[in-house]
C-alpha positions in Angstrom: 11.7 -21.5 3.1 9.7 -19.7 5.8 11.9 -16.6 5.4 11.4 -16.5 1.7 7.6 -16.8 2.1 7.5 -14.0 4.6 9.6 -11.8 2.3 7.4 -12.6 -0.6 4.2 -11.6 1.1 5.7 -8.5 2.9 7.3 -7.1 -0.3 4.1 -8.0 -2.3 2.1 -5.9 0.1 4.5 -2.9 -0.1 4.5 -2.9 -3.9 0.8 -3.6 -4.4 -0.8 -1.7 -1.5 1.8 1.0 -1.8 0.0 2.0 -5.0 -3.4 2.6 -3.4 -1.9 4.1 -0.3 0.0 6.6 -2.5 -3.0 7.5 -4.5 -4.8 8.3 -1.3 -1.9 10.5 -0.2 -2.0 12.6 -3.4 -5.8 12.7 -3.7 -6.1 16.5 -3.2 -3.5 17.1 -5.9 -5.0 14.8 -8.5 -8.7 15.6 -7.8 -9.6 19.2 -7.5 -13.3 18.6 -6.8 -15.6 15.8 -5.6 -16.2 14.5 -9.1 -12.6 14.3 -10.0 -11.6 12.8 -6.7 -14.2 10.0 -7.2 -12.7 9.2 -10.6 -9.3 9.1 -9.0 -10.5 6.7 -6.4 -12.0 4.6 -9.2 -8.4 3.9 -10.2 -7.8 1.9 -7.0 -11.3 0.5 -6.5 -10.7 -2.9 -8.1 -7.4 -3.5 -6.2 -7.3 -2.1 -2.7 -9.2 -5.0 -1.0 -7.1 -7.6 -2.7 -3.9 -5.7 -1.8 -4.9 -5.8 1.8 -5.0 -9.6 1.7 -1.2 -9.5 1.4 -1.0 -7.6 4.7 -3.3 -10.1 6.4 -1.2 -13.0 5.1 2.0 -11.3 6.3 0.5 -10.9 9.8 -0.7 -14.5 9.8 2.7 -15.7 8.8 4.3 -13.6 11.6 2.0 -15.1 14.2 2.3 -18.7 12.9 5.9 -18.9 11.7 7.8 -16.1 13.5 6.2 -15.6 17.0 9.4 -14.1 18.4 9.6 -11.6 15.6 5.9 -10.7 15.9 6.4 -9.9 19.5 9.4 -7.6 18.8 7.7 -5.8 15.9 4.2 -5.4 17.3 4.3 -5.5 21.1 4.0 -2.0 22.7 4.7 -0.1 19.5 2.8 3.2 19.0 3.3 2.9 15.3 1.2 -0.3 15.2 -1.7 1.5 16.8 -1.4 4.3 14.3 -1.2 1.8 11.4 -4.3 0.0 12.5 -6.2 3.2 13.1 -5.2 4.7 9.8 -6.1 1.5 8.0 -9.6 1.5 9.5 -10.1 5.2 8.8 -8.8 5.0 5.2 -11.1 2.1 4.4 -14.1 3.7 6.1 -13.5 6.8 4.0 -13.4 4.8 0.8 -16.6 2.9 1.5 -18.6 5.9 2.9 -17.6 8.9 0.8 -20.0 8.3 -2.1 -22.9 6.8 -0.1 -24.5 10.3 0.3 -24.5 12.7 -2.7 -23.7 15.8 -0.5 -20.6 17.9 -1.1 -19.9 18.4 2.6 -20.2 14.6 3.3 -17.9 13.7 0.4 -15.3 16.4 1.3 -15.2 15.2 4.9 -14.6 11.6 3.9 -12.1 12.6 1.2 -10.1 14.2 4.1 -10.3 11.0 6.1 -9.0 9.1 3.1 -6.0 11.4 2.8 -5.3 11.4 6.5 -5.6 7.6 6.7 -3.3 7.1 3.7 -0.7 9.5 5.2 -1.1 7.7 8.5 -0.4 4.3 6.9 2.7 5.6 5.1 4.1 7.3 8.2 3.3 4.4 10.5 5.2 2.0 8.2 8.0 4.5 8.2 8.0 4.6 12.0 8.2 0.8 12.1 11.0 0.9 9.7 12.9 3.3 11.9 12.5 1.0 14.8 13.8 -2.0 12.8 17.0 -0.1 11.8 17.5 1.2 15.3 16.6 4.9 14.9 14.6 6.4 17.8 13.4 9.9 18.8 13.1 12.8 16.4 15.6 11.3 13.9 13.2 8.5 13.3 11.0 11.0 11.4 13.6 11.0 8.5 13.1 7.4 7.4 9.4 7.8 7.9 9.3 10.9 5.6 11.4 9.1 3.0 9.2 6.1 2.9 6.1 8.3 2.8 7.6 10.2 -0.2 8.2 6.9 -1.9 4.6 5.7 -1.3 3.4 9.0 -2.8 5.6 8.7 -5.9 4.4 5.1 -6.3 0.8 6.3 -6.1 1.4 9.0 -8.7 3.0 6.4 -11.1 0.1 4.0 -10.6 -2.5 6.8 -11.2 -0.7 7.8 -14.4 -1.2 4.3 -15.7 -4.9 4.1 -14.7 -6.3 7.6 -15.3 -7.0 9.6 -18.5 -7.1 13.1 -19.7 -6.3 15.9 -17.3 -6.1 13.6 -14.3 -3.6 11.4 -16.2 -1.4 14.5 -17.0 -1.4 15.6 -13.4 -0.4 12.1 -12.3 2.3 11.8 -14.9 4.4 14.6 -13.4 7.2 12.1 -12.5 7.3 10.6 -15.9 7.4 13.9 -17.7 4.2 13.4 -19.6 6.1 11.1 -21.9 3.3 8.7 -22.5 2.8 5.0 -21.7 6.4 4.0 -21.8 7.5 6.6 -19.4 4.6 5.9 -17.0 5.4 2.1 -17.0 9.1 2.8 -16.4 8.3 5.2 -13.5 5.9 2.7 -11.9 8.5 -0.1 -12.3 11.2 2.1 -10.6 9.1 3.0 -7.6 8.0 -0.7 -7.3 11.7 -1.8 -7.3 12.5 0.9 -4.7 9.8 -0.3 -2.4 11.0 -3.9 -2.8 14.5 -2.8 -2.0 13.3 -1.1 1.2 11.5 -4.4 2.1 14.6 -6.5 1.5 17.0 -4.2 3.4 14.6 -4.0 6.3 14.3 -7.8 6.4 18.0 -8.2 6.6 17.9 -6.4 10.0 15.2 -8.7 11.5 15.7 -11.8 13.6 14.2 -14.3 11.2 14.1 -17.4 13.4 11.1 -19.5 12.4 9.1 -21.3 15.1 8.4 -25.0 15.2 5.1 -24.7 13.4 6.9 -24.1 10.1 7.2 -27.8 9.3 3.5 -28.1 8.7 2.4 -24.5 8.1 4.9 -23.7 5.3 3.6 -26.5 3.0 0.0 -25.3 3.5 1.0 -21.7 2.5 3.0 -23.0 -0.5 -0.1 -24.9 -1.6 -2.3 -21.8 -1.4 0.2 -19.5 -2.9 -0.6 -20.2 -6.6 -4.2 -19.5 -5.9 -3.4 -16.1 -4.4 -1.0 -15.2 -7.2 -3.5 -16.3 -9.9 -6.3 -14.3 -8.3 -4.1 -11.2 -8.1 -3.0 -11.6 -11.7 -6.6 -12.1 -12.9 -7.7 -8.8 -11.1 -4.8 -6.9 -12.7 -5.5 -8.3 -16.1 -9.2 -7.7 -15.9 -8.8 -4.1 -14.9 -5.8 -3.3 -17.0 -7.6 -0.6 -19.0 -7.8 3.0 -17.9 -10.6 4.3 -15.8 -13.5 5.7 -17.8 -15.6 7.1 -15.0 -16.7 6.8 -11.3 -16.8 3.4 -9.7 -18.7 2.0 -6.7 -16.4 4.0 -4.3 
């Protein structure tokens, strides 16, 4: 049961947060000016904080249920430092870029968002390389593949959320084929990220600690609340973006 819970939260993070990470990665392609970039960021504005809850929950489960695995994954890994730094920078950029209506200010923070998003994608790829036993320069190959998958997932999500010219730019992977093609592309990239999560998990030493006997039931009790909240957010903001948001 503990293993299934960890897999659920980890894969949920990859699929949900992978969308907003990917949008940040392709921000310069989608938005050609500050106004367009702000509208692109409006596509992820209702979701990115809720998506990060899945990462926090995954980290909490590692610490509480899989202390040995937590040590092997996180202790002394440069990729973890890059991940945390990228996470902080990306979120700082999202919060600060529209606080001052100056082009230079917004351009700087747009660059921080892009750099942080790429840093998140590549750091997850670096951790993946470590799990599957690839070290040195060859480790860049899985990192690049996962980063490309995040970017494709972001484009697919943006195609579902944006409209007009921005939507057409984002729909490059679905061939501008309309709603059905965009949904299919998003589903495919989501499945691909889930498969990556499952295959990576099969290489991990998933031996639960002794706290699982009482912690797992608590997580199971809270799980419906988290899923219901996530579903409510996605349903509430299911329509396409019509203009800038608070970001």
